[in-house]
C-alpha positions as CSV (number, residue, x, y, z in Angstrom):
1,M,5.8,17.5,23.5
2,A,2.0,18.8,22.0
3,E,2.0,21.9,25.3
4,T,5.6,22.5,24.3
5,E,4.8,23.3,20.7
6,H,1.7,24.9,22.0
7,D,4.2,27.3,23.5
8,V,6.3,28.0,20.4
9,K,3.7,28.9,18.9
10,D,2.6,31.3,21.1
11,V,5.9,32.8,20.2
12,Q,5.9,33.0,16.9
13,P,6.6,36.1,14.7
14,Q,2.8,37.0,13.7
15,R,2.7,37.2,10.5
16,K,1.6,34.6,7.8
17,V,3.5,31.6,7.1
18,S,1.9,29.6,4.6
19,V,3.6,26.1,3.6
20,E,2.7,24.0,0.2
21,V,3.8,21.5,-1.9
22,V,5.4,22.9,-4.9
23,R,5.2,20.7,-8.3
24,S,8.2,22.0,-10.2
25,Q,7.9,21.4,-13.9
26,T,11.6,20.5,-14.3
27,A,12.8,18.6,-11.6
28,G,9.4,17.8,-9.6
29,Q,11.0,19.4,-6.6
30,V,9.1,20.4,-3.8
31,E,9.9,23.9,-2.2
32,V,9.1,24.6,1.5
33,S,8.2,28.2,2.2
34,N,6.8,31.8,2.9
35,K,4.1,32.1,0.7
36,E,3.5,35.5,-1.2
37,T,0.9,36.2,-3.4
38,V,1.1,38.7,-6.3
39,V,-1.4,40.3,-8.1
40,G,-0.6,41.3,-11.2
41,S,-2.6,43.0,-13.9
42,S,-5.7,41.0,-15.7
43,E,-3.7,40.1,-18.7
44,A,-1.3,38.0,-16.2
45,K,-4.3,36.7,-14.5
46,E,-5.7,35.4,-17.7
47,E,-2.5,33.6,-18.5
48,T,-1.7,32.0,-15.2
49,P,-4.6,32.1,-13.1
50,G,-4.2,32.0,-9.3
51,F,-0.2,32.9,-9.9
52,T,1.9,32.2,-6.7
53,V,5.7,33.6,-5.9
54,Y,7.1,31.3,-3.4
55,V,10.2,32.7,-2.0
56,N,12.9,29.7,-0.9
57,R,14.5,30.5,2.5
58,R,15.5,28.3,5.6
59,P,13.9,28.7,8.4
60,T,14.5,31.6,11.3
61,S,13.1,29.9,14.4
62,M,12.1,26.4,15.4
63,A,8.2,27.9,15.5
64,E,8.5,28.3,11.7
65,V,10.0,24.9,11.4
66,I,6.8,23.2,13.3
67,N,4.3,25.2,11.4
68,D,5.8,23.9,8.4
69,L,6.1,20.2,9.7
70,D,2.6,20.6,10.5
71,A,1.1,22.1,7.3
72,Q,3.1,19.6,5.5
73,F,1.2,16.8,7.8
74,M,-2.4,18.8,7.0
75,V,-1.2,18.0,2.9
76,A,-0.7,14.5,3.6
77,C,-3.7,14.2,5.5
78,D,-5.7,15.8,2.9
79,A,-4.0,13.6,-0.1
80,A,-5.3,10.6,1.9
81,S,-8.9,12.0,2.0
82,E,-9.7,10.9,-1.7
83,V,-8.9,7.5,-0.9
84,S,-10.7,7.6,2.1
85,G,-13.8,8.7,0.6
86,M,-13.4,5.9,-2.2
87,L,-13.2,3.6,0.4
88,E,-16.0,5.3,2.7
89,A,-14.2,5.5,5.7
90,S,-16.7,7.1,7.7
91,R,-19.7,4.7,6.8
92,A,-16.7,1.8,7.2
93,Q,-16.1,3.5,11.3
94,Y,-19.1,3.9,12.0
95,S,-21.7,1.4,10.4
96,S,-20.2,-1.5,12.4
97,T,-21.0,-2.6,15.5
98,S,-18.2,-4.9,16.0
99,N,-15.0,-3.7,17.8
100,E,-13.0,-5.7,14.8
101,L,-11.5,-4.1,11.9
102,T,-13.3,-4.6,8.9
103,G,-12.0,-5.4,5.5
104,M,-12.9,-1.8,4.2
105,K,-11.9,-0.4,6.9
106,M,-8.6,-1.7,7.3
107,L,-7.9,-1.3,3.5
108,N,-8.5,2.8,4.4
109,P,-5.3,4.5,5.8
110,V,-7.6,7.5,7.5
111,A,-10.5,5.1,8.7
112,L,-7.7,2.6,10.3
113,L,-5.8,5.3,11.8
114,R,-9.1,7.2,13.6
115,S,-10.0,3.4,14.2
116,A,-6.9,2.7,16.4
117,S,-6.7,6.4,18.1
118,S,-10.1,6.3,19.3
119,R,-9.1,3.0,21.5
120,S,-6.0,5.3,22.8
121,S,-6.0,7.7,26.0
122,S,-3.0,9.5,24.8
123,S,-4.5,9.9,21.1
124,R,-8.0,11.6,23.1
125,F,-5.7,14.2,24.9
126,L,-4.3,14.9,21.5
127,M,-7.6,15.1,19.9
128,N,-9.7,17.3,22.3
129,S,-6.4,19.7,21.8
130,S,-7.3,19.9,18.1
131,S,-11.1,19.3,18.5
132,S,-12.1,22.4,16.2
133,R,-9.8,21.4,13.5
134,E,-10.9,18.0,13.4
135,A,-14.3,18.9,12.9
136,G,-13.3,20.9,9.8
137,Y,-11.8,17.9,8.5
138,E,-14.8,15.8,9.4
139,S,-17.1,18.0,7.4
140,S,-15.2,18.2,4.2
141,S,-14.8,14.8,4.1
142,S,-17.9,13.5,4.7
143,V,-18.8,15.5,1.7
144,S,-16.5,14.4,-0.8
145,E,-17.1,10.9,0.1
146,E,-20.9,11.1,-1.2
147,S,-19.4,11.3,-4.9
148,C,-16.0,10.0,-4.7
149,M,-16.3,7.3,-6.7
150,F,-17.6,7.3,-10.5
151,H,-18.4,3.9,-10.3
152,G,-21.3,3.3,-7.1
153,S,-19.9,2.2,-3.7
154,H,-16.8,0.1,-3.7
155,Q,-18.1,-1.2,-0.4
156,S,-21.5,-1.7,-2.0
157,T,-20.4,-3.6,-4.2
158,L,-18.3,-5.8,-2.4
159,D,-21.6,-6.7,0.3
160,R,-23.6,-7.4,-2.9
161,L,-20.8,-10.1,-4.4
162,Y,-20.5,-11.3,-1.2
163,A,-24.4,-11.8,-1.3
164,W,-24.6,-13.1,-4.4
165,E,-21.6,-15.9,-3.9
166,K,-23.3,-17.0,-0.9
167,K,-26.4,-17.5,-2.3
168,L,-24.6,-19.4,-5.3
169,Y,-23.1,-21.7,-2.8
170,E,-26.4,-22.1,-1.0
171,E,-27.7,-23.3,-4.6
172,V,-24.6,-25.3,-5.8
173,K,-25.0,-27.2,-2.3
174,S,-28.6,-27.3,-2.7
175,G,-27.7,-28.5,-6.4
176,E,-25.2,-31.2,-5.7
177,K,-27.5,-32.9,-2.8
178,T,-30.3,-33.2,-5.6
179,R,-28.0,-34.5,-7.9
180,I,-27.0,-37.1,-5.4
181,A,-30.4,-38.3,-4.9
182,Y,-31.1,-38.4,-8.6
183,E,-28.8,-40.9,-8.8
184,K,-29.3,-42.7,-6.4
185,K,-33.2,-43.5,-7.6
186,S,-31.5,-44.1,-10.9
187,R,-29.7,-46.9,-9.7
188,Q,-32.4,-47.9,-7.4
189,L,-34.4,-48.1,-10.7
190,R,-32.4,-49.9,-12.3
191,N,-32.6,-52.4,-9.6
192,Q,-36.0,-53.0,-9.5
193,D,-35.8,-53.6,-13.8
194,V,-33.4,-55.9,-13.0
195,K,-35.8,-57.8,-10.5
196,G,-38.6,-57.2,-12.5
197,D,-40.5,-55.3,-9.2
198,D,-44.2,-54.6,-9.7
199,P,-45.0,-52.0,-11.9
200,S,-46.8,-49.7,-9.8
201,V,-43.5,-49.7,-7.9
202,V,-41.0,-49.1,-10.3
203,D,-43.2,-46.1,-11.8
204,K,-43.7,-44.6,-9.0
205,T,-39.3,-44.5,-8.7
206,R,-39.4,-43.1,-12.3
207,A,-41.9,-40.3,-11.4
208,A,-39.7,-39.1,-8.1
209,I,-36.3,-39.4,-10.8
210,R,-38.4,-36.9,-13.3
211,D,-39.1,-35.0,-10.3
212,L,-35.3,-34.5,-9.5
213,H,-34.5,-34.0,-12.6
214,T,-36.7,-31.1,-13.1
215,Q,-35.4,-29.9,-10.0
216,M,-31.9,-30.7,-11.1
217,K,-32.5,-28.3,-14.1
218,V,-34.0,-25.4,-12.2
219,S,-30.6,-25.5,-10.0
220,I,-28.5,-25.5,-12.9
221,H,-30.2,-22.6,-14.6
222,S,-30.2,-20.6,-11.4
223,V,-26.4,-21.1,-10.7
224,E,-26.0,-19.8,-14.9
225,A,-28.3,-16.7,-13.4
226,I,-26.2,-16.0,-10.4
227,S,-22.9,-16.8,-11.9
228,K,-24.0,-14.2,-14.6
229,R,-24.9,-12.0,-11.8
230,I,-21.3,-12.0,-10.4
231,E,-19.9,-11.4,-13.5
232,T,-21.9,-8.6,-14.4
233,L,-20.9,-7.1,-10.8
234,R,-17.4,-7.9,-11.6
235,D,-16.8,-7.0,-15.2
236,E,-19.1,-3.3,-15.2
237,E,-18.6,-2.0,-10.8
238,L,-15.7,-4.0,-9.3
239,Q,-13.3,-3.6,-12.2
240,P,-13.7,0.1,-12.9
241,Q,-13.8,0.8,-9.1
242,L,-10.4,-0.8,-8.5
243,L,-8.9,1.1,-11.4
244,E,-10.2,4.1,-9.6
245,L,-8.8,3.1,-6.5
246,V,-5.3,2.3,-8.2
247,H,-5.2,5.7,-9.6
248,G,-6.4,7.4,-6.4
249,L,-3.5,5.9,-4.7
250,A,-1.0,6.6,-7.0
251,R,-1.7,10.2,-6.5
252,M,-2.3,10.2,-3.1
253,W,1.6,8.4,-3.2
254,K,2.6,11.1,-5.3
255,V,1.5,13.6,-2.7
256,M,3.1,11.8,0.2
257,V,6.5,12.0,-1.5
258,E,6.6,15.7,-1.7
259,C,5.5,15.9,1.6
260,H,8.3,14.0,3.6
261,Q,10.5,15.2,1.5
262,A,10.0,18.8,2.4
263,Q,9.8,17.5,5.7
264,K,13.1,15.8,5.5
265,R,14.5,19.4,4.2
266,T,12.7,21.3,7.1
267,L,14.0,18.7,9.6
268,D,17.9,19.7,8.1
269,E,17.4,23.0,8.2
270,A,16.4,23.0,11.6
271,K,19.6,20.7,12.6
272,L,21.6,23.5,10.8
273,L,19.4,26.3,12.8
274,L,20.1,24.4,16.3
275,A,23.4,24.1,15.6
276,G,23.7,28.0,15.0
277,A,22.0,28.7,18.6
278,P,20.1,27.3,21.4
279,S,16.8,26.9,20.6
280,K,15.3,29.2,23.1
281,L,11.9,27.1,24.1
282,E,10.8,27.6,27.5
283,A,8.6,24.9,28.8
284,K,7.4,23.6,32.1
285,R,9.3,20.5,33.3
286,Q,6.0,19.0,34.3
287,S,3.7,19.9,31.2
288,S,7.0,18.5,29.6
289,I,7.2,15.2,31.0
290,S,3.6,14.8,29.8
291,A,3.8,16.0,26.4
292,A,7.1,13.3,26.0
293,A,5.1,10.5,27.3
294,N,1.9,11.6,25.6
295,L,4.1,11.8,22.0
296,E,6.1,8.6,22.6
297,A,1.7,6.9,23.0
298,E,1.3,8.3,19.8
299,L,4.4,7.0,18.0
300,R,3.4,3.5,19.2
301,N,0.2,3.9,18.0
302,W,1.2,5.0,14.8
303,R,3.9,2.5,14.4
304,A,0.8,-0.3,14.8
305,C,-1.4,1.3,12.4
306,F,0.7,2.0,9.8
307,E,1.5,-1.8,10.3
308,S,-1.8,-3.1,9.8
309,W,-2.8,-0.6,7.2
310,I,-0.3,-2.0,5.1
311,V,-0.6,-5.7,6.0
312,S,-4.5,-5.2,5.4
313,Q,-4.3,-4.0,1.8
314,R,-1.7,-7.4,1.4
315,S,-5.0,-9.3,3.1
316,Y,-7.3,-7.9,1.0
317,L,-5.3,-7.7,-2.8
318,R,-4.6,-11.6,-1.8
319,A,-8.0,-12.6,-1.0
320,L,-9.3,-10.7,-4.3
321,S,-6.7,-12.8,-6.5
322,G,-7.5,-15.6,-5.0
323,W,-11.4,-15.2,-5.8
324,L,-10.8,-14.1,-9.0
325,L,-8.6,-16.9,-9.7
326,R,-11.8,-19.0,-9.0
327,C,-13.7,-17.2,-11.5
328,L,-11.2,-18.2,-14.7
329,R,-12.3,-21.6,-16.3
330,S,-9.5,-23.1,-16.2
331,D,-6.0,-22.7,-14.1
332,P,-4.1,-20.5,-16.0
333,D,-0.2,-19.2,-15.5
334,T,-0.7,-16.3,-13.2
335,S,2.4,-14.5,-14.6
336,K,0.9,-14.5,-18.4
337,L,-2.4,-12.5,-17.4
338,P,-3.2,-9.7,-19.8
339,F,-3.9,-6.3,-18.4
340,S,-5.1,-5.6,-22.1
341,P,-9.1,-6.0,-22.3
342,R,-11.1,-9.2,-22.9
343,R,-9.5,-12.0,-25.3
344,S,-10.7,-15.0,-26.5
345,S,-9.7,-16.5,-23.3
346,G,-12.5,-14.2,-21.8
347,T,-9.4,-12.6,-19.4
348,L,-10.5,-9.0,-18.1
349,V,-8.3,-6.6,-17.1
350,I,-8.9,-7.1,-13.7
351,F,-7.1,-10.3,-13.4
352,G,-4.2,-9.3,-14.2
353,L,-4.3,-5.5,-12.3
354,C,-4.9,-7.6,-9.1
355,I,-2.2,-10.1,-9.3
356,Q,0.5,-7.5,-10.3
357,W,-1.0,-5.0,-7.6
358,S,-0.8,-8.0,-5.0
359,R,3.0,-9.0,-5.9
360,F,3.5,-5.1,-5.9
361,L,2.4,-4.7,-2.5
362,D,4.2,-8.6,-1.2
363,A,7.3,-7.1,-2.3
364,T,7.0,-4.0,-0.4
365,R,9.3,-3.6,2.6
366,E,7.6,-0.9,5.2
367,T,10.2,-2.1,7.8
368,P,12.4,0.5,7.6
369,V,9.4,2.6,8.0
370,L,8.3,0.8,11.5
371,D,12.3,1.0,12.7
372,G,12.2,4.6,11.8
373,I,9.0,5.4,13.9
374,D,10.5,2.8,16.7
375,F,13.4,4.8,16.8
376,F,11.4,8.1,17.4
377,A,9.5,6.6,19.7
378,A,12.5,5.2,21.8
379,G,14.3,8.5,21.7
380,M,10.9,10.1,23.3
381,G,10.7,7.0,25.6
382,S,14.2,7.7,27.0
383,L,13.2,11.8,27.2
384,Y,10.6,10.7,29.5
385,S,12.6,8.3,32.1
386,Q,15.6,10.9,31.7
387,Q,13.0,13.8,32.9
388,L,11.5,11.4,35.7
389,R,14.9,10.8,36.7
390,E,15.8,14.6,37.0
391,E,12.7,15.4,39.2
392,S,13.1,12.5,41.6
393,R,16.5,14.5,41.9
394,V,14.9,17.1,42.7
395,G,13.0,15.8,44.9
396,S,15.6,14.0,46.8
397,K,16.9,17.7,47.4
398,R,14.2,18.6,50.0
399,F,14.9,18.9,54.0
400,A,13.6,19.5,57.0
401,S,14.1,23.2,58.7
402,G,12.2,23.6,61.7
403,E,8.5,23.4,60.8
404,N,8.8,24.2,56.8
405,M,10.5,22.3,54.2
406,E,12.8,24.0,52.1
407,L,13.5,23.4,48.2
408,V,16.8,23.9,47.5
409,N,17.2,26.1,44.2
410,I,17.9,23.5,40.8
411,D,20.6,26.3,39.5
412,E,22.2,26.5,42.6
413,V,22.6,22.5,43.0
414,G,24.6,22.6,40.2
415,D,24.1,18.8,39.6
416,V,20.3,19.2,38.7
417,M,19.9,19.7,34.9
418,T,18.2,22.8,34.3
419,T,14.7,23.5,32.6
420,E,16.2,25.4,29.5
421,K,19.0,23.4,28.4
422,F,16.3,20.0,29.2
423,S,14.1,22.1,27.1
424,D,17.2,22.2,24.5
425,V,17.6,18.7,24.4
426,A,14.5,17.9,24.1
427,V,13.7,19.7,20.4
428,R,17.3,18.3,19.5
429,V,16.1,14.7,20.2
430,L,12.6,15.6,18.7
431,C,13.9,16.6,15.3
432,A,16.8,13.8,15.3
433,G,14.1,11.5,16.0
434,M,11.5,12.9,13.6
435,S,14.6,13.1,10.8
436,V,15.3,9.8,10.9
437,A,10.8,9.0,10.6
438,M,10.6,11.3,7.7
439,S,13.6,9.8,5.8
440,S,12.4,6.7,6.2
441,L,8.8,7.1,5.0
442,S,10.1,9.3,2.2
443,E,11.8,6.6,0.9
444,F,8.5,4.6,1.3
445,A,6.3,6.8,-0.3
446,I,9.0,6.9,-3.1
447,S,9.0,3.0,-3.9
448,S,4.9,2.9,-3.0
449,A,4.6,6.1,-6.0
450,D,7.2,4.1,-8.1
451,G,5.0,0.7,-8.0
452,Y,1.8,2.5,-8.6
453,A,3.1,4.4,-11.6
454,E,4.2,1.1,-12.8
455,L,0.9,-0.3,-12.6
456,L,-0.8,2.5,-14.0
457,S,1.6,2.6,-16.8
458,K,0.5,-1.0,-18.2
459,L,-2.7,-0.3,-18.3
460,P,-4.1,-0.7,-21.7
461,Q,-5.3,2.6,-23.2
462,T,-8.7,3.7,-23.9
463,S,-10.1,5.3,-27.3
464,N,-8.9,8.5,-26.3
465,G,-5.6,7.8,-25.6
466,S,-5.7,7.7,-21.7
467,R,-5.0,4.7,-19.4
468,M,-7.7,2.8,-17.8
């Protein structure tokens, strides 16, 4: 429907329509409306800088509906840019030389969507049509990513943790070989003493044992030093970064709730608008066929990306929680791991946070969202199939008349759907499918926002009374 939307935008009223998310102090509702900036006196400006009045009214045309939906999608995209910056989306996307998704890219919503879109021909079609907007977004994102995390680069921290863990593994492996050799030489020395072997041979064995013992001491010292370095990275970098990430995701989902609820209300208003009068949208049949096919492909791609993103988050937290549990000196009851600062057991906030976070993600149900997007895509697919059938019926009306081919007018035939009627049906199918998808997304966003709010509520308070 990309070209249909383009045609709609060409006929929209020539006035500025701005759609924004309004956070109500009383009910937390979101109003989607035309914006009128009020220029008051200097005293009013001092009291409420940037004061704006939002006039809540229904859209009067499908052009306004499309503008409202598009604006909310942009707000939702901007809301994800903070988390994208924390996870260094551009670095995760362009630094890898393989086609496989890295852990950081799979955890990051924006990078994951762009990665999947870059492999889709239909995505390239849509991306080319909005290159200027994407260019602006890229430039703003790249700037924000440079200083998005206050506690260093999350990806860099994970890379260094991996390098130190690998070094620790090699050191432990080497130390184990030394220990086995030491025990073997010790048994050999005992046998030599029992047999009364030549003193020179016994002295040689004792020298080898002393050398192996020295190697063991060096290996143990190296293991302890590396372990200390890993603990420092975990406590001073990884934990603050994960806390930042949880706060960022909580803010992101809060905005997502407002955006998707606003879109749902806009679509409900669109249904009333369509019930009152035809949509009066005009589009060429051939362009409508192409738009329907492209939109269906994009929806299928969106569904796959969304599913991969949720699954990847679960995998990341499970792996992180498993690694953290191996850092504990004993095997604790994970249900009692504290969120409070270090206690006598040496347990940190990061242990309880990651385990509770992982459980929350495991309990998240994304199936309704996937089904909603599937329903939307199926509607566009059926519309595309119907368009092809209509085209074939039009083609069957051709017949030869002398040397020329004459085409019977569709309106005169009567049994073929007119372009105007088909356009109206397409808009209704589009609104119905999107309404189902947005409803499921809204419910998922509410659940996610509540889950992250609960995670934050369990975090200990700092000295100034704020949450960690």
